[in-house]
N, C-alpha and C positions, 0 to 999 in steps of 0.2 A: 859092658859098655851101654852109656846112656843112650837115649832117643836122639838127643843133640849130635852124638859123634855120629850116628847112622845118616842123619842128615847131611851132616858136613861131608861124609863119604861120599853118600851118593851125588852131590852136588859137584864134588870134585871130578867124579867119575862121567858125569855129564860134560862138564867143561872140556876134560880131557877127549871124549869122544867128538865132541863139536869141533875141537883142534885137529885131530887126527883126519876127521871128515873134510873139512878145508882143504888140509893139505894134501891128502892122497887120493880124494875122489870127489873131486870139484874141477871148477875153473882154472884153479892154481896149479893143480895137478899134471897139467899138460906141459910135456917137454917138446922142444925143436926135433928131438930124435923121433917123436911120435909120428911125423909128418914127412920123413926123409925119403919115402917112395910116394910116387905120384908124379903128376906134372910138375915142372920146375917153374916155382914163381920167383922169377929175377925182376927185383923191384925197378931195374933199370929199362926193363921191356915194359912192363906193366903200369908203371907209374910214370908214364911218357905221354905227352901232348895233353889234348882237353879232357877231362874226365868228370863225370857228374856223379854225385854221391848223394843218395837218399837214406834217411835214418830217423830213428826216435831214441828218445833218453828216456829210461825208466830212473824213478826214485828209489829212496831206500824200502819203501812199502811194496814198490813192485808194478807201481801204476805208471803208466806214461805222463811224463811231466812235461816233454818238449817234442817237437817234430821238426826235423829241418831237411831243406835241400840247398847242397853246395856246389859251386863250380871249382875244379881243381886245374890249373896249369902246370906242369911238370915238364923238366929238361934235365940233360945230362951232360955233362963235360967229362968223360971218361967213368971214374967211379965215384964222382961228388954229382949231387942232383940237388935241383932246387923246385921245391912244389909249394906253388901259391895257391891258397885256399881263401875260398869266400863264401861263409854260412850264411843262410837266410832261414831265419828261425821264424814258427808260427807267431810266435809274440810279437814280429815286427822289427825285432832287432836284428843287426847285420854284423857279424864279425869275420875280421881278417887274421890270417897267419901265412906265416912265409917259413917253411922249414927247410932246412939244409941237410940233407942225407948224404953221408959218407959210408960208402960200401967197401969193405975190407976183402982181400982175396979170400979170407976163409968164410964169406958169407956174414961176418959182424957187420953190424950197423951202427954209426954214431948218427944220433938224430938231436939237431939244435933248431930252436926258433925262440922268438923273443920273450915270449909267455913261459917258458920251460925255467925252472930252478935248475941251473946246471944243463949238463947233457945228457941226453937220452941214450940207451944202449940196447941192441937188438940183434936178432939172428935171423938171416932167410936160410930154411932147410927144406928143401922137397917142395910141395905145394904149400907151404904155410910161412908166415912171416910174424915174429913177436918182437913187440917192441915195449920197453918199460920205460917212464920217465915221470918227473914230479911237473905238474903244471899248476901256475897260479891263475885262478878264475879273476876274471874282472870285477871291479869293485861292486857292480850292480849285481852280480852273481855271488857276494858274498867276501870276495879276495881271499878264498883260501886257498892252501897249497894241497893239492891232493896228488896221492901217488896213482899212476894208470898204468895198467896192463893190458896191453892192446895186441889180440891175435887177428891176424887178417889170413884167410883161407883163399886160395885159388879155384874157381869153379872151372868146370870142361869147357864153358863157353866163352872163357877169359873175363868174367865178370870176378870181383872179389868181394868176399862176405867179411864183415867187420864186426868183432865182439869186443868190446871193451868194460874194463871195470875200474871205477873209480875209488878208491878207499882213503879215509882218514882216519889216522892212528890203528890202522888194520882192518877197520870197520867198513865194510863196503856201502857208500853212500850214493852211488849212482852205475847205472849200466847203460852203455849204447849198444846199439845192435843198427849197422848200416849196409849198404851195397855202394860198391864204385864200379863203374866200367866206362870204358871209352865213350866221349859224348857221342860221336857219330853211331854207334850202337845202340844209346839210350832210346832212341824216338825210331829206331827202324825196325823193332820187333824182335831183335836178336836177343 
């Protein structure tokens, strides 16, 4: 074999190892069944009333590119909920979004919002909620459509820890980490 053949085989093995790691030992490797035990995260209960959200967005290099505080207001009529969000970014920009969430009897979630491309889907199981959707960014943010994997975990004090990854063509371009909690608890030190 020539030297170039060894180089190509080595490069192919590295690519295979990278994709296997991404699929089986990373953020993407999580499954709803992994969180079946533990406190029950019922979105009708925990996404209800006034909620405060605080978070950061990391760019593709892992550095914080934005910080935000958001006010949410959620209400439910049976298994259909509406969550209104108002984000205040450290840049001074403000963003509004209204979600319609439909919860099936099996824990499956349908998520709709004006800036989604189609409807999102997800699952609530045990102490976690998974949502997958495609979001269209505002024009001032580039106007790109990104694939989002959104994991939310119920904490023992009722707060929710959120970690989301945003991908374009399968490549991670941003990550969001945030907390959400009922507004009355946000300033009461709980």
